[in-house]
Every structure is written in C-alpha cells, then in structure tokens.
C-alpha positions in Angstrom: 92.9 81.7 109.5 95.7 81.4 107.1 95.2 82.3 103.5 97.8 80.9 101.2 96.1 80.5 98.0 94.4 82.8 95.6 91.3 80.9 96.0 91.4 81.6 99.7 91.7 85.3 99.1 88.8 85.2 96.8 86.7 83.6 99.2 87.6 86.2 101.7 86.9 89.0 99.3 83.4 87.2 98.5 82.5 87.2 102.3 83.7 90.8 102.8 81.7 92.2 99.9 78.9 89.8 100.5 78.6 91.2 104.1 78.6 94.8 102.8 76.0 93.8 100.4 73.9 92.2 102.8 73.4 95.4 104.8 72.3 97.1 101.5 74.6 100.1 102.0 77.4 99.4 99.4 77.4 102.7 97.5 80.3 101.8 95.3 83.2 99.7 96.4 85.7 97.4 94.7 87.9 94.8 96.1 91.4 93.7 94.5 92.8 90.7 96.3 96.4 90.0 96.3 98.2 90.3 93.0 95.1 90.3 90.9 95.1 93.0 88.2 92.0 94.1 86.3 93.3 94.4 82.7 91.7 96.3 80.1 90.4 98.8 82.7 90.0 102.4 81.0 92.9 104.9 82.0 91.6 107.5 84.3 94.4 110.0 83.3 94.5 110.9 86.9 98.1 111.4 88.4 99.4 108.5 90.7 100.1 109.3 94.2 103.5 108.9 95.5 103.9 106.7 98.4 104.0 108.3 101.8 107.5 110.2 102.2 108.4 109.9 98.5 109.4 113.0 96.5 106.7 114.5 93.9 107.6 113.4 90.4 109.8 115.6 88.5 107.9 118.0 86.4 104.9 117.5 88.4 102.5 120.5 88.2 102.4 122.4 91.7 98.8 123.2 92.9 97.6 126.6 92.1 95.4 126.9 95.1 95.5 125.0 98.5 93.3 122.0 98.5 89.9 122.5 100.1 87.3 120.3 101.7 84.0 119.8 99.8 80.7 120.7 101.3 77.9 118.1 101.5 80.2 114.9 101.9 82.1 113.4 104.9 85.4 115.6 105.5 88.6 113.7 106.1 88.7 114.7 109.8 85.1 113.5 110.4 86.1 110.1 108.8 89.3 110.0 111.3 87.2 110.7 114.1 84.8 108.0 113.2 87.5 105.5 113.2 89.0 106.7 116.6 85.5 106.5 118.1 85.3 102.9 116.7 88.4 102.0 118.5 90.7 101.8 115.4 93.9 104.0 115.4 94.3 106.4 112.5 97.9 107.9 112.7 100.0 110.0 110.4 97.3 111.3 108.4 98.4 114.4 106.3 97.3 116.2 103.3 98.6 115.3 100.1 100.3 118.0 97.6 99.7 117.8 94.8 96.3 116.4 95.3 96.1 112.9 93.4 93.4 111.2 91.5 91.5 114.4 90.6 90.4 114.9 94.0 89.8 118.3 95.8 91.3 117.1 98.8 93.1 114.1 100.0 94.9 112.7 103.3 97.0 109.7 103.4 98.1 107.8 106.7 97.3 104.4 108.4 94.7 102.7 110.3 95.9 99.9 112.4 99.1 99.7 110.3 97.0 99.5 107.2 97.8 102.1 104.5 94.8 104.3 104.0 93.6 107.1 101.8 90.7 109.5 102.2 89.7 111.8 99.2 87.0 114.4 98.8 85.5 115.0 95.3 83.6 117.9 93.8 81.4 115.7 91.3 80.5 112.0 90.6 82.6 112.0 87.4 85.7 112.9 89.2 85.3 110.6 91.9 84.6 107.7 89.4 87.9 108.7 87.5 89.8 108.9 90.7 88.6 105.5 92.0 89.4 103.9 88.8 93.0 105.5 88.9 93.6 104.4 92.3 92.7 100.7 91.4 94.9 100.9 88.5 97.7 102.2 90.6 97.1 99.3 93.1 97.1 96.8 90.1 100.5 98.1 89.0 101.8 97.9 92.6 100.5 94.5 93.2 99.2 95.1 96.5 97.9 92.3 98.9 94.4 93.2 99.4 92.9 96.6 98.8 89.4 98.1 98.9 88.3 101.4 97.4 84.9 102.3 98.7 83.1 105.8 98.3 80.0 107.3 100.2 78.6 110.5 98.8 81.7 112.2 97.2 84.3 111.0 99.7 86.4 108.0 98.7 88.5 105.8 101.1 91.3 103.5 99.8 92.5 100.8 102.1 95.3 98.7 101.1 97.3 96.1 103.0 100.6 96.2 101.2 102.7 94.7 104.1 100.2 91.9 104.8 99.4 93.0 108.2 95.7 91.9 107.9 95.8 88.6 106.3 92.0 87.8 107.3 90.7 91.2 106.4 89.2 92.1 109.8 90.9 95.5 110.0 89.9 96.4 106.4 86.2 95.3 107.1 86.0 97.4 110.4 87.6 100.5 108.5 85.0 100.3 105.7 82.2 99.4 108.1 82.8 102.5 110.2 83.3 104.8 107.2 80.0 103.5 105.6 78.0 104.5 108.8 78.9 108.3 108.2 
C-alpha cells in the first residue's frame, strides 16, 4: 500500500487509532501524521531531546542525580523485553542524560529501524507536559508519522523519521505490544 497523499496518511491514522480504540485500551495516545503540525498547542516548557548521538545543548544543566526508574509503572527494560518477546527487534537503547521532557528516566533507541523513546514519569502532570513537549518537538521536525502513547506513568514515543514504515504496521505492533503491559 503506497501512501502518497496527506489524505492517505490521515486514513491510515484513523484506522490505527480506531483499532486501538476498538480494544478499549487507549489510555492516552496522540498520532501525528507526516508533516502536520498542531498549532496553538500550549508550550510544555520541557527541554527538547537531542537526536541520538548529538551533543547536549550549550549551557544545558547537568543532572544533579542519576536518573532512576519509577515504581508502579512499566520500566524501560520491561518494555524492551516485551518487544523482543513479540518478535520485534529493539536495539541501541541507552539512557538519556539529561533526562528530557520532565521525565524521571528515559531511554532512546530503535525498534525495527523506527526511532523510539521510552520515558517514566513520577506524576500525571509531568507525563502530560512531557507528552505535549514530545509532540511539539516532532511538529517542529516535520517527522513522517509518530505516535506518543502512555500506560500508567510510562510513555513511549515512536516516530518514523526515515519513512521505513509507510503503512504503519511496525508502529502499530510497537504500540499494541506496549499497551498489553
């Protein structure tokens, strides 16, 4: 299935979100199809994460204490293990320092060549602000297709910057596996 138009991408987004809603397990997810930007979104004030391998911004504050996992929510290692168990191939996941988006702990890597972020938060307000900050950053970058989804206080962000997943099958598998945790 080749998706050349914005309408095609919106139809895919509707099917993906519709499938998640049909299961009744959509806790909080937002989908941004290619190039669309949600204008007028409130600024989260959360720092933007640098792409993998990029140096930290000049003058960025150093973390006072090492990042720590959050109790009572799926940890990043459990999420990565679930993806492995589902036949997906998470690779290159590493903790981010400083921790972006107001999270307590974040790791970034790839699942089936799709850029993926897993962050743990201490409270729902920080999670909401972090998710808004992530979506705002993606809007500025103009990524192809991205999904930010959370369960409890863990959020995953999956974005197809390189257009390796034009029909959204991998993104759907990543989200579907995560929501079962």
